[in-house]
C-alpha positions as MATLAB code, in Angstrom:
seq = 'MDTKKLIGVVVIVFLGFWMFTDPNGLAVSAKSAGSEAWSLTEQAFRGVIDFLGALG';
ca = [
      40.259  -37.357  160.906;
      42.316  -34.506  159.362;
      46.081  -33.847  160.592;
      45.044  -30.346  161.059;
      41.521  -30.791  162.491;
      43.229  -33.378  165.023;
      46.055  -30.476  165.942;
      43.711  -27.970  166.170;
      41.173  -30.221  168.836;
      44.600  -31.323  170.605;
      45.449  -27.425  171.018;
      42.133  -26.458  172.108;
      41.759  -29.342  174.720;
      45.146  -28.413  175.915;
      44.238  -24.018  176.546;
      41.584  -25.920  178.092;
      43.232  -27.813  180.409;
      45.625  -25.031  180.755;
      42.695  -22.757  181.598;
      41.077  -24.784  184.120;
      44.388  -25.661  186.084;
      46.457  -22.809  185.821;
      44.566  -19.478  184.877;
      46.876  -16.917  186.444;
      50.040  -18.672  183.915;
      47.921  -18.801  181.049;
      46.970  -15.190  181.208;
      50.698  -14.250  181.821;
      52.009  -16.367  179.188;
      49.455  -15.038  177.002;
      50.125  -11.184  177.774;
      54.044  -12.279  176.825;
      53.233  -13.880  173.676;
      50.746  -10.705  172.802;
      53.684   -8.647  173.631;
      56.590  -10.227  171.753;
      54.047  -10.839  168.749;
      53.209   -6.669  168.933;
      57.392   -5.773  168.978;
      57.870   -8.402  166.240;
      55.439   -6.294  163.803;
      56.690   -2.682  164.857;
      60.550   -4.321  164.433;
      59.096   -5.394  160.279;
      57.259   -2.430  159.744;
      60.717   -0.594  160.828;
      62.759   -2.829  158.617;
      60.507   -1.934  155.515;
      60.323    1.650  156.280;
      64.031    1.953  156.550;
      64.226   -0.257  153.232;
      61.959    2.056  151.643;
      63.878    5.252  153.045;
      67.171    3.600  151.501;
      65.587    3.673  148.022;
      64.423    7.107  147.646;
];
């Protein structure tokens, strides 16, 4: 089995196990991760906008 497929299967099994054993904890973690990802995206776009603004 390919290493990428094996890692994918392990991650899916882990998330499935987590969902059945602690669904509230998984939801809180997913919400937190999504919030942090959005914050990083905003920060990246602000940096690009500032950089382009400084060029002009």
